[in-house]
PDB file of N, CA, C and O in Angstrom:
ATOM      1  N   UNK A   1       0.857  -1.170   0.000  1.00  0.00           N
ATOM      2  CA  UNK A   1       0.000   0.000   0.000  1.00  0.00           C
ATOM      3  C   UNK A   1       0.904   1.235   0.000  1.00  0.00           C
ATOM      4  O   UNK A   1       1.865   1.308   0.766  1.00  0.00           O
ATOM      5  N   UNK A   2       0.596   2.182  -0.846  1.00  0.00           N
ATOM      6  CA  UNK A   2       1.430   3.378  -0.925  1.00  0.00           C
ATOM      7  C   UNK A   2       1.150   4.314   0.246  1.00  0.00           C
ATOM      8  O   UNK A   2       0.143   4.193   0.943  1.00  0.00           O
ATOM      9  N   UNK A   3       2.073   5.246   0.436  1.00  0.00           N
ATOM     10  CA  UNK A   3       1.924   6.196   1.536  1.00  0.00           C
ATOM     11  C   UNK A   3       0.702   7.093   1.327  1.00  0.00           C
ATOM     12  O   UNK A   3       0.030   7.467   2.288  1.00  0.00           O
ATOM     13  N   UNK A   4       0.421   7.431   0.083  1.00  0.00           N
ATOM     14  CA  UNK A   4      -0.760   8.268  -0.184  1.00  0.00           C
ATOM     15  C   UNK A   4      -2.040   7.537   0.187  1.00  0.00           C
ATOM     16  O   UNK A   4      -2.927   8.109   0.821  1.00  0.00           O
ATOM     17  N   UNK A   5      -2.133   6.282  -0.206  1.00  0.00           N
ATOM     18  CA  UNK A   5      -3.326   5.499   0.114  1.00  0.00           C
ATOM     19  C   UNK A   5      -3.486   5.351   1.622  1.00  0.00           C
ATOM     20  O   UNK A   5      -4.591   5.468   2.151  1.00  0.00           O
ATOM     21  N   UNK A   6      -2.389   5.098   2.302  1.00  0.00           N
ATOM     22  CA  UNK A   6      -2.426   4.978   3.760  1.00  0.00           C
ATOM     23  C   UNK A   6      -2.862   6.287   4.396  1.00  0.00           C
ATOM     24  O   UNK A   6      -3.690   6.292   5.307  1.00  0.00           O
ATOM     25  N   UNK A   7      -2.311   7.396   3.922  1.00  0.00           N
ATOM     26  CA  UNK A   7      -2.668   8.702   4.471  1.00  0.00           C
ATOM     27  C   UNK A   7      -4.128   9.045   4.274  1.00  0.00           C
ATOM     28  O   UNK A   7      -4.798   9.506   5.199  1.00  0.00           O
ATOM     29  N   UNK A   8      -4.617   8.822   3.073  1.00  0.00           N
ATOM     30  CA  UNK A   8      -6.026   9.122   2.788  1.00  0.00           C
ATOM     31  C   UNK A   8      -6.938   8.205   3.590  1.00  0.00           C
ATOM     32  O   UNK A   8      -7.977   8.646   4.082  1.00  0.00           O
ATOM     33  N   UNK A   9      -6.568   6.944   3.729  1.00  0.00           N
ATOM     34  CA  UNK A   9      -7.361   6.008   4.516  1.00  0.00           C
ATOM     35  C   UNK A   9      -7.414   6.430   5.980  1.00  0.00           C
ATOM     36  O   UNK A   9      -8.473   6.371   6.606  1.00  0.00           O
ATOM     37  N   UNK A  10      -6.293   6.851   6.521  1.00  0.00           N
ATOM     38  CA  UNK A  10      -6.275   7.287   7.916  1.00  0.00           C
ATOM     39  C   UNK A  10      -7.083   8.566   8.124  1.00  0.00           C
ATOM     40  O   UNK A  10      -7.737   8.725   9.155  1.00  0.00           O
ATOM     41  N   UNK A  11      -7.041   9.465   7.164  1.00  0.00           N
ATOM     42  CA  UNK A  11      -7.847  10.680   7.273  1.00  0.00           C
ATOM     43  C   UNK A  11      -9.336  10.335   7.197  1.00  0.00           C
ATOM     44  O   UNK A  11     -10.146  10.932   7.907  1.00  0.00           O
ATOM     45  N   UNK A  12      -9.700   9.383   6.348  1.00  0.00           N
ATOM     46  CA  UNK A  12     -11.100   8.946   6.280  1.00  0.00           C
ATOM     47  C   UNK A  12     -11.520   8.276   7.593  1.00  0.00           C
ATOM     48  O   UNK A  12     -12.642   8.477   8.057  1.00  0.00           O
ATOM     49  N   UNK A  13     -10.646   7.499   8.180  1.00  0.00           N
ATOM     50  CA  UNK A  13     -10.936   6.874   9.472  1.00  0.00           C
ATOM     51  C   UNK A  13     -11.114   7.941  10.542  1.00  0.00           C
ATOM     52  O   UNK A  13     -11.987   7.824  11.402  1.00  0.00           O
ATOM     53  N   UNK A  14     -10.287   8.983  10.489  1.00  0.00           N
ATOM     54  CA  UNK A  14     -10.408  10.081  11.458  1.00  0.00           C
ATOM     55  C   UNK A  14     -11.768  10.755  11.337  1.00  0.00           C
ATOM     56  O   UNK A  14     -12.407  11.053  12.346  1.00  0.00           O
ATOM     57  N   UNK A  15     -12.210  10.995  10.112  1.00  0.00           N
ATOM     58  CA  UNK A  15     -13.519  11.620   9.917  1.00  0.00           C
ATOM     59  C   UNK A  15     -14.641  10.705  10.408  1.00  0.00           C
ATOM     60  O   UNK A  15     -15.608  11.168  11.012  1.00  0.00           O
ATOM     61  N   UNK A  16     -14.506   9.420  10.149  1.00  0.00           N
ATOM     62  CA  UNK A  16     -15.516   8.458  10.594  1.00  0.00           C
ATOM     63  C   UNK A  16     -15.588   8.402  12.121  1.00  0.00           C
ATOM     64  O   UNK A  16     -16.680   8.388  12.689  1.00  0.00           O
ATOM     65  N   UNK A  17     -14.457   8.370  12.772  1.00  0.00           N
ATOM     66  CA  UNK A  17     -14.440   8.330  14.238  1.00  0.00           C
ATOM     67  C   UNK A  17     -15.010   9.618  14.836  1.00  0.00           C
ATOM     68  O   UNK A  17     -15.737   9.580  15.829  1.00  0.00           O
ATOM     69  N   UNK A  18     -14.676  10.747  14.231  1.00  0.00           N
ATOM     70  CA  UNK A  18     -15.175  12.018  14.734  1.00  0.00           C
ATOM     71  C   UNK A  18     -16.696  12.081  14.623  1.00  0.00           C
ATOM     72  O   UNK A  18     -17.374  12.532  15.547  1.00  0.00           O
ATOM     73  N   UNK A  19     -17.225  11.628  13.494  1.00  0.00           N
ATOM     74  CA  UNK A  19     -18.679  11.626  13.300  1.00  0.00           C
ATOM     75  C   UNK A  19     -19.366  10.582  14.171  1.00  0.00           C
ATOM     76  O   UNK A  19     -20.508  10.775  14.586  1.00  0.00           O
ATOM     77  N   UNK A  20     -18.685   9.488  14.447  1.00  0.00           N
ATOM     78  CA  UNK A  20     -19.281   8.410  15.238  1.00  0.00           C
ATOM     79  C   UNK A  20     -19.646   8.877  16.640  1.00  0.00           C
ATOM     80  O   UNK A  20     -20.624   8.401  17.216  1.00  0.00           O
ATOM     81  N   UNK A  21     -18.877   9.794  17.189  1.00  0.00           N
ATOM     82  CA  UNK A  21     -19.185  10.311  18.532  1.00  0.00           C
ATOM     83  C   UNK A  21     -20.540  11.008  18.546  1.00  0.00           C
ATOM     84  O   UNK A  21     -21.368  10.761  19.423  1.00  0.00           O
ATOM     85  N   UNK A  22     -20.755  11.870  17.576  1.00  0.00           N
ATOM     86  CA  UNK A  22     -22.010  12.606  17.526  1.00  0.00           C
ATOM     87  C   UNK A  22     -23.185  11.693  17.169  1.00  0.00           C
ATOM     88  O   UNK A  22     -24.294  11.856  17.679  1.00  0.00           O
ATOM     89  N   UNK A  23     -22.924  10.748  16.298  1.00  0.00           N
ATOM     90  CA  UNK A  23     -23.973   9.803  15.935  1.00  0.00           C
ATOM     91  C   UNK A  23     -24.332   8.911  17.114  1.00  0.00           C
ATOM     92  O   UNK A  23     -25.509   8.622  17.328  1.00  0.00           O
ATOM     93  N   UNK A  24     -23.345   8.470  17.879  1.00  0.00           N
ATOM     94  CA  UNK A  24     -23.616   7.644  19.064  1.00  0.00           C
ATOM     95  C   UNK A  24     -24.431   8.422  20.093  1.00  0.00           C
ATOM     96  O   UNK A  24     -25.345   7.872  20.707  1.00  0.00           O
ATOM     97  N   UNK A  25     -24.104   9.692  20.281  1.00  0.00           N
ATOM     98  CA  UNK A  25     -24.871  10.510  21.228  1.00  0.00           C
ATOM     99  C   UNK A  25     -26.315  10.663  20.754  1.00  0.00           C
ATOM    100  O   UNK A  25     -27.243  10.620  21.561  1.00  0.00           O
ATOM    101  N   UNK A  26     -26.502  10.839  19.467  1.00  0.00           N
ATOM    102  CA  UNK A  26     -27.867  10.962  18.940  1.00  0.00           C
ATOM    103  C   UNK A  26     -28.639   9.657  19.089  1.00  0.00           C
ATOM    104  O   UNK A  26     -29.833   9.665  19.389  1.00  0.00           O
ATOM    105  N   UNK A  27     -27.958   8.547  18.880  1.00  0.00           N
ATOM    106  CA  UNK A  27     -28.631   7.251  19.030  1.00  0.00           C
ATOM    107  C   UNK A  27     -28.986   7.003  20.488  1.00  0.00           C
ATOM    108  O   UNK A  27     -30.082   6.525  20.782  1.00  0.00           O
ATOM    109  N   UNK A  28     -28.071   7.321  21.410  1.00  0.00           N
ATOM    110  CA  UNK A  28     -28.378   7.158  22.831  1.00  0.00           C
ATOM    111  C   UNK A  28     -29.575   7.997  23.245  1.00  0.00           C
ATOM    112  O   UNK A  28     -30.369   7.578  24.087  1.00  0.00           O
ATOM    113  N   UNK A  29     -29.708   9.169  22.665  1.00  0.00           N
ATOM    114  CA  UNK A  29     -30.801  10.057  23.038  1.00  0.00           C
ATOM    115  C   UNK A  29     -32.054   9.892  22.212  1.00  0.00           C
ATOM    116  O   UNK A  29     -32.980  10.692  22.343  1.00  0.00           O
ATOM    117  N   UNK A  30     -32.113   8.880  21.364  1.00  0.00           N
ATOM    118  CA  UNK A  30     -33.272   8.739  20.477  1.00  0.00           C
ATOM    119  C   UNK A  30     -34.564   8.450  21.229  1.00  0.00           C
ATOM    120  O   UNK A  30     -35.648   8.732  20.718  1.00  0.00           O
ATOM    121  N   UNK A  31     -34.470   7.904  22.413  1.00  0.00           N
ATOM    122  CA  UNK A  31     -35.672   7.597  23.172  1.00  0.00           C
ATOM    123  C   UNK A  31     -36.107   8.710  24.114  1.00  0.00           C
ATOM    124  O   UNK A  31     -37.075   8.549  24.857  1.00  0.00           O
ATOM    125  N   UNK A  32     -35.410   9.821  24.091  1.00  0.00           N
ATOM    126  CA  UNK A  32     -35.742  10.923  24.997  1.00  0.00           C
ATOM    127  C   UNK A  32     -37.012  11.622  24.526  1.00  0.00           C
ATOM    128  O   UNK A  32     -37.211  11.795  23.324  1.00  0.00           O
ATOM    129  N   UNK A  33     -37.866  12.024  25.454  1.00  0.00           N
ATOM    130  CA  UNK A  33     -39.121  12.675  25.055  1.00  0.00           C
ATOM    131  C   UNK A  33     -38.917  14.081  24.487  1.00  0.00           C
ATOM    132  O   UNK A  33     -39.724  14.541  23.679  1.00  0.00           O
ATOM    133  N   UNK A  34     -37.846  14.772  24.901  1.00  0.00           N
ATOM    134  CA  UNK A  34     -37.595  16.107  24.362  1.00  0.00           C
ATOM    135  C   UNK A  34     -36.100  16.303  24.176  1.00  0.00           C
ATOM    136  O   UNK A  34     -35.286  15.662  24.841  1.00  0.00           O
ATOM    137  N   UNK A  35     -35.753  17.201  23.258  1.00  0.00           N
ATOM    138  CA  UNK A  35     -34.356  17.466  22.951  1.00  0.00           C
ATOM    139  C   UNK A  35     -34.016  18.890  23.332  1.00  0.00           C
ATOM    140  O   UNK A  35     -34.838  19.798  23.204  1.00  0.00           O
ATOM    141  N   UNK A  36     -32.795  19.074  23.801  1.00  0.00           N
ATOM    142  CA  UNK A  36     -32.271  20.411  24.037  1.00  0.00           C
ATOM    143  C   UNK A  36     -30.753  20.344  23.894  1.00  0.00           C
ATOM    144  O   UNK A  36     -30.167  19.263  23.846  1.00  0.00           O
ATOM    145  N   UNK A  37     -30.140  21.501  23.827  1.00  0.00           N
ATOM    146  CA  UNK A  37     -28.688  21.543  23.705  1.00  0.00           C
ATOM    147  C   UNK A  37     -28.022  20.966  24.956  1.00  0.00           C
ATOM    148  O   UNK A  37     -26.988  20.305  24.866  1.00  0.00           O
ATOM    149  N   UNK A  38     -28.614  21.216  26.104  1.00  0.00           N
ATOM    150  CA  UNK A  38     -28.060  20.678  27.353  1.00  0.00           C
ATOM    151  C   UNK A  38     -28.107  19.154  27.370  1.00  0.00           C
ATOM    152  O   UNK A  38     -27.144  18.499  27.769  1.00  0.00           O
ATOM    153  N   UNK A  39     -29.224  18.604  26.939  1.00  0.00           N
ATOM    154  CA  UNK A  39     -29.349  17.142  26.889  1.00  0.00           C
ATOM    155  C   UNK A  39     -28.318  16.538  25.944  1.00  0.00           C
ATOM    156  O   UNK A  39     -27.715  15.509  26.249  1.00  0.00           O
ATOM    157  N   UNK A  40     -28.116  17.186  24.787  1.00  0.00           N
ATOM    158  CA  UNK A  40     -27.174  16.661  23.810  1.00  0.00           C
ATOM    159  C   UNK A  40     -25.745  16.744  24.339  1.00  0.00           C
ATOM    160  O   UNK A  40     -24.949  15.831  24.120  1.00  0.00           O
ATOM    161  N   UNK A  41     -25.415  17.832  25.034  1.00  0.00           N
ATOM    162  CA  UNK A  41     -24.085  17.945  25.649  1.00  0.00           C
ATOM    163  C   UNK A  41     -23.874  16.851  26.698  1.00  0.00           C
ATOM    164  O   UNK A  41     -22.787  16.283  26.806  1.00  0.00           O
ATOM    165  N   UNK A  42     -24.924  16.563  27.467  1.00  0.00           N
ATOM    166  CA  UNK A  42     -24.825  15.493  28.466  1.00  0.00           C
ATOM    167  C   UNK A  42     -24.611  14.141  27.784  1.00  0.00           C
ATOM    168  O   UNK A  42     -23.842  13.312  28.270  1.00  0.00           O
ATOM    169  N   UNK A  43     -25.288  13.923  26.670  1.00  0.00           N
ATOM    170  CA  UNK A  43     -25.108  12.674  25.927  1.00  0.00           C
ATOM    171  C   UNK A  43     -23.694  12.586  25.349  1.00  0.00           C
ATOM    172  O   UNK A  43     -23.100  11.508  25.325  1.00  0.00           O
ATOM    173  N   UNK A  44     -23.159  13.702  24.889  1.00  0.00           N
ATOM    174  CA  UNK A  44     -21.790  13.703  24.380  1.00  0.00           C
ATOM    175  C   UNK A  44     -20.791  13.387  25.493  1.00  0.00           C
ATOM    176  O   UNK A  44     -19.800  12.697  25.258  1.00  0.00           O
ATOM    177  N   UNK A  45     -21.046  13.884  26.695  1.00  0.00           N
ATOM    178  CA  UNK A  45     -20.183  13.559  27.828  1.00  0.00           C
ATOM    179  C   UNK A  45     -20.302  12.072  28.179  1.00  0.00           C
ATOM    180  O   UNK A  45     -19.326  11.440  28.585  1.00  0.00           O
ATOM    181  N   UNK A  46     -21.502  11.531  28.017  1.00  0.00           N
ATOM    182  CA  UNK A  46     -21.714  10.112  28.287  1.00  0.00           C
ATOM    183  C   UNK A  46     -20.906   9.257  27.307  1.00  0.00           C
ATOM    184  O   UNK A  46     -20.329   8.239  27.690  1.00  0.00           O
ATOM    185  N   UNK A  47     -20.873   9.675  26.050  1.00  0.00           N
ATOM    186  CA  UNK A  47     -20.105   8.943  25.042  1.00  0.00           C
ATOM    187  C   UNK A  47     -18.620   9.040  25.341  1.00  0.00           C
ATOM    188  O   UNK A  47     -17.884   8.078  25.119  1.00  0.00           O
ATOM    189  N   UNK A  48     -18.167  10.178  25.837  1.00  0.00           N
ATOM    190  CA  UNK A  48     -16.765  10.338  26.197  1.00  0.00           C
ATOM    191  C   UNK A  48     -15.941  10.978  25.089  1.00  0.00           C
ATOM    192  O   UNK A  48     -16.455  11.375  24.043  1.00  0.00           O
ATOM    193  N   UNK A  49     -14.662  11.062  25.356  1.00  0.00           N
ATOM    194  CA  UNK A  49     -13.760  11.726  24.415  1.00  0.00           C
ATOM    195  C   UNK A  49     -12.775  10.769  23.753  1.00  0.00           C
ATOM    196  O   UNK A  49     -11.877  11.216  23.039  1.00  0.00           O
ATOM    197  N   UNK A  50     -12.918   9.486  23.970  1.00  0.00           N
ATOM    198  CA  UNK A  50     -11.998   8.524  23.368  1.00  0.00           C
ATOM    199  C   UNK A  50     -12.029   8.585  21.849  1.00  0.00           C
ATOM    200  O   UNK A  50     -10.981   8.508  21.207  1.00  0.00           O
ATOM    201  N   UNK A  51     -13.209   8.721  21.270  1.00  0.00           N
ATOM    202  CA  UNK A  51     -13.320   8.776  19.817  1.00  0.00           C
ATOM    203  C   UNK A  51     -12.638  10.018  19.260  1.00  0.00           C
ATOM    204  O   UNK A  51     -12.025   9.971  18.193  1.00  0.00           O
ATOM    205  N   UNK A  52     -12.744  11.118  19.976  1.00  0.00           N
ATOM    206  CA  UNK A  52     -12.082  12.348  19.525  1.00  0.00           C
ATOM    207  C   UNK A  52     -10.569  12.167  19.582  1.00  0.00           C
ATOM    208  O   UNK A  52      -9.859  12.558  18.655  1.00  0.00           O
ATOM    209  N   UNK A  53     -10.083  11.581  20.656  1.00  0.00           N
ATOM    210  CA  UNK A  53      -8.640  11.343  20.790  1.00  0.00           C
ATOM    211  C   UNK A  53      -8.123  10.493  19.633  1.00  0.00           C
ATOM    212  O   UNK A  53      -7.130  10.847  18.997  1.00  0.00           O
ATOM    213  N   UNK A  54      -8.789   9.382  19.362  1.00  0.00           N
ATOM    214  CA  UNK A  54      -8.316   8.490  18.303  1.00  0.00           C
ATOM    215  C   UNK A  54      -8.500   9.088  16.918  1.00  0.00           C
ATOM    216  O   UNK A  54      -7.728   8.786  16.008  1.00  0.00           O
ATOM    217  N   UNK A  55      -9.510   9.932  16.743  1.00  0.00           N
ATOM    218  CA  UNK A  55      -9.661  10.589  15.444  1.00  0.00           C
ATOM    219  C   UNK A  55      -8.539  11.599  15.223  1.00  0.00           C
ATOM    220  O   UNK A  55      -8.055  11.741  14.100  1.00  0.00           O
ATOM    221  N   UNK A  56      -8.121  12.299  16.267  1.00  0.00           N
ATOM    222  CA  UNK A  56      -7.001  13.239  16.138  1.00  0.00           C
ATOM    223  C   UNK A  56      -5.702  12.486  15.849  1.00  0.00           C
ATOM    224  O   UNK A  56      -4.894  12.922  15.029  1.00  0.00           O
ATOM    225  N   UNK A  57      -5.508  11.360  16.525  1.00  0.00           N
ATOM    226  CA  UNK A  57      -4.316  10.547  16.273  1.00  0.00           C
ATOM    227  C   UNK A  57      -4.305  10.068  14.821  1.00  0.00           C
ATOM    228  O   UNK A  57      -3.283  10.176  14.144  1.00  0.00           O
ATOM    229  N   UNK A  58      -5.418   9.548  14.345  1.00  0.00           N
ATOM    230  CA  UNK A  58      -5.494   9.070  12.960  1.00  0.00           C
ATOM    231  C   UNK A  58      -5.289  10.213  11.971  1.00  0.00           C
ATOM    232  O   UNK A  58      -4.648  10.030  10.936  1.00  0.00           O
ATOM    233  N   UNK A  59      -5.827  11.386  12.283  1.00  0.00           N
ATOM    234  CA  UNK A  59      -5.658  12.545  11.402  1.00  0.00           C
ATOM    235  C   UNK A  59      -4.190  12.959  11.327  1.00  0.00           C
ATOM    236  O   UNK A  59      -3.674  13.219  10.241  1.00  0.00           O
ATOM    237  N   UNK A  60      -3.527  13.019  12.459  1.00  0.00           N
ATOM    238  CA  UNK A  60      -2.115  13.423  12.473  1.00  0.00           C
ATOM    239  C   UNK A  60      -1.250  12.418  11.716  1.00  0.00           C
ATOM    240  O   UNK A  60      -0.401  12.804  10.912  1.00  0.00           O
ATOM    241  N   UNK A  61      -1.467  11.134  11.974  1.00  0.00           N
ATOM    242  CA  UNK A  61      -0.683  10.112  11.276  1.00  0.00           C
ATOM    243  C   UNK A  61      -0.997  10.137   9.780  1.00  0.00           C
ATOM    244  O   UNK A  61      -0.096   9.947   8.963  1.00  0.00           O
ATOM    245  N   UNK A  62      -2.247  10.365   9.411  1.00  0.00           N
ATOM    246  CA  UNK A  62      -2.615  10.455   7.997  1.00  0.00           C
ATOM    247  C   UNK A  62      -1.945  11.628   7.308  1.00  0.00           C
ATOM    248  O   UNK A  62      -1.473  11.498   6.178  1.00  0.00           O
ATOM    249  N   UNK A  63      -1.899  12.761   7.968  1.00  0.00           N
ATOM    250  CA  UNK A  63      -1.232  13.932   7.394  1.00  0.00           C
ATOM    251  C   UNK A  63       0.274  13.683   7.256  1.00  0.00           C
ATOM    252  O   UNK A  63       0.887  14.076   6.264  1.00  0.00           O
ATOM    253  N   UNK A  64       0.858  13.026   8.260  1.00  0.00           N
ATOM    254  CA  UNK A  64       2.282  12.696   8.188  1.00  0.00           C
ATOM    255  C   UNK A  64       2.549  11.764   7.015  1.00  0.00           C
ATOM    256  O   UNK A  64       3.531  11.942   6.294  1.00  0.00           O
ATOM    257  N   UNK A  65       1.691  10.779   6.818  1.00  0.00           N
ATOM    258  CA  UNK A  65       1.870   9.848   5.696  1.00  0.00           C
ATOM    259  C   UNK A  65       1.736  10.564   4.349  1.00  0.00           C
ATOM    260  O   UNK A  65       2.497  10.286   3.422  1.00  0.00           O
ATOM    261  N   UNK A  66       0.784  11.472   4.240  1.00  0.00           N
ATOM    262  CA  UNK A  66       0.650  12.228   2.996  1.00  0.00           C
ATOM    263  C   UNK A  66       1.868  13.111   2.756  1.00  0.00           C
ATOM    264  O   UNK A  66       2.360  13.205   1.632  1.00  0.00           O
ATOM    265  N   UNK A  67       2.350  13.751   3.804  1.00  0.00           N
ATOM    266  CA  UNK A  67       3.544  14.582   3.660  1.00  0.00           C
ATOM    267  C   UNK A  67       4.751  13.727   3.279  1.00  0.00           C
ATOM    268  O   UNK A  67       5.574  14.126   2.456  1.00  0.00           O
ATOM    269  N   UNK A  68       4.841  12.563   3.881  1.00  0.00           N
ATOM    270  CA  UNK A  68       5.940  11.646   3.569  1.00  0.00           C
ATOM    271  C   UNK A  68       5.895  11.210   2.099  1.00  0.00           C
ATOM    272  O   UNK A  68       6.933  11.119   1.444  1.00  0.00           O
ATOM    273  N   UNK A  69       4.711  10.946   1.595  1.00  0.00           N
ATOM    274  CA  UNK A  69       4.567  10.560   0.193  1.00  0.00           C
ATOM    275  C   UNK A  69       4.988  11.700  -0.725  1.00  0.00           C
ATOM    276  O   UNK A  69       5.653  11.471  -1.735  1.00  0.00           O
ATOM    277  N   UNK A  70       4.608  12.918  -0.383  1.00  0.00           N
ATOM    278  CA  UNK A  70       4.984  14.060  -1.208  1.00  0.00           C
ATOM    279  C   UNK A  70       6.484  14.310  -1.166  1.00  0.00           C
ATOM    280  O   UNK A  70       7.083  14.649  -2.186  1.00  0.00           O
ATOM    281  N   UNK A  71       7.096  14.147   0.001  1.00  0.00           N
ATOM    282  CA  UNK A  71       8.546  14.340   0.119  1.00  0.00           C
ATOM    283  C   UNK A  71       9.288  13.286  -0.694  1.00  0.00           C
ATOM    284  O   UNK A  71      10.252  13.602  -1.390  1.00  0.00           O
ATOM    285  N   UNK A  72       8.843  12.040  -0.609  1.00  0.00           N
ATOM    286  CA  UNK A  72       9.470  10.974  -1.395  1.00  0.00           C
ATOM    287  C   UNK A  72       9.329  11.245  -2.889  1.00  0.00           C
ATOM    288  O   UNK A  72      10.276  11.028  -3.644  1.00  0.00           O
ATOM    289  N   UNK A  73       8.180  11.708  -3.319  1.00  0.00           N
ATOM    290  CA  UNK A  73       7.951  12.033  -4.725  1.00  0.00           C
ATOM    291  C   UNK A  73       8.821  13.206  -5.162  1.00  0.00           C
ATOM    292  O   UNK A  73       9.377  13.207  -6.260  1.00  0.00           O
ATOM    293  N   UNK A  74       8.929  14.200  -4.292  1.00  0.00           N
ATOM    294  CA  UNK A  74       9.744  15.375  -4.603  1.00  0.00           C
ATOM    295  C   UNK A  74      11.212  14.975  -4.738  1.00  0.00           C
ATOM    296  O   UNK A  74      11.897  15.429  -5.655  1.00  0.00           O
ATOM    297  N   UNK A  75      11.698  14.127  -3.826  1.00  0.00           N
ATOM    298  CA  UNK A  75      13.086  13.653  -3.894  1.00  0.00           C
ATOM    299  C   UNK A  75      13.348  12.839  -5.146  1.00  0.00           C
ATOM    300  O   UNK A  75      14.404  12.957  -5.767  1.00  0.00           O
ATOM    301  N   UNK A  76      12.365  12.000  -5.516  1.00  0.00           N
ATOM    302  CA  UNK A  76      12.514  11.184  -6.709  1.00  0.00           C
ATOM    303  C   UNK A  76      12.605  12.069  -7.949  1.00  0.00           C
ATOM    304  O   UNK A  76      13.416  11.812  -8.839  1.00  0.00           O
ATOM    305  N   UNK A  77      11.773  13.115  -8.009  1.00  0.00           N
ATOM    306  CA  UNK A  77      11.814  14.029  -9.147  1.00  0.00           C
ATOM    307  C   UNK A  77      13.098  14.840  -9.150  1.00  0.00           C
ATOM    308  O   UNK A  77      13.619  15.158 -10.219  1.00  0.00           O
ATOM    309  N   UNK A  78      13.618  15.179  -7.988  1.00  0.00           N
ATOM    310  CA  UNK A  78      14.852  15.976  -7.909  1.00  0.00           C
ATOM    311  C   UNK A  78      16.062  15.175  -8.352  1.00  0.00           C
ATOM    312  O   UNK A  78      17.015  15.743  -8.884  1.00  0.00           O
ATOM    313  N   UNK A  79      16.041  13.860  -8.142  1.00  0.00           N
ATOM    314  CA  UNK A  79      17.159  13.026  -8.537  1.00  0.00           C
ATOM    315  C   UNK A  79      17.191  12.820 -10.045  1.00  0.00           C
ATOM    316  O   UNK A  79      18.259  12.622 -10.623  1.00  0.00           O
ATOM    317  N   UNK A  80      16.048  12.865 -10.670  1.00  0.00           N
ATOM    318  CA  UNK A  80      15.987  12.641 -12.139  1.00  0.00           C
ATOM    319  C   UNK A  80      16.234  13.899 -12.832  1.00  0.00           C
ATOM    320  O   UNK A  80      16.229  13.937 -14.063  1.00  0.00           O
TER     321      UNK A  80
END
């Protein structure tokens, strides 16, 4: 697998994990009789911040992989 593919895949995983937190909070609150911003914030706290942490990690590693692919490509072009 190339560095570009790995980088793009990790960035997509980061986006999926980031969205999963909000989707999980909405699913947990689907049975609530009424919605408010306070209730949604409480549901987000219930879900926790682990998904945000791992999405940031995946995003950083994905960006590093993309940068690494570009640097390798730039070096290859500079040698030719």
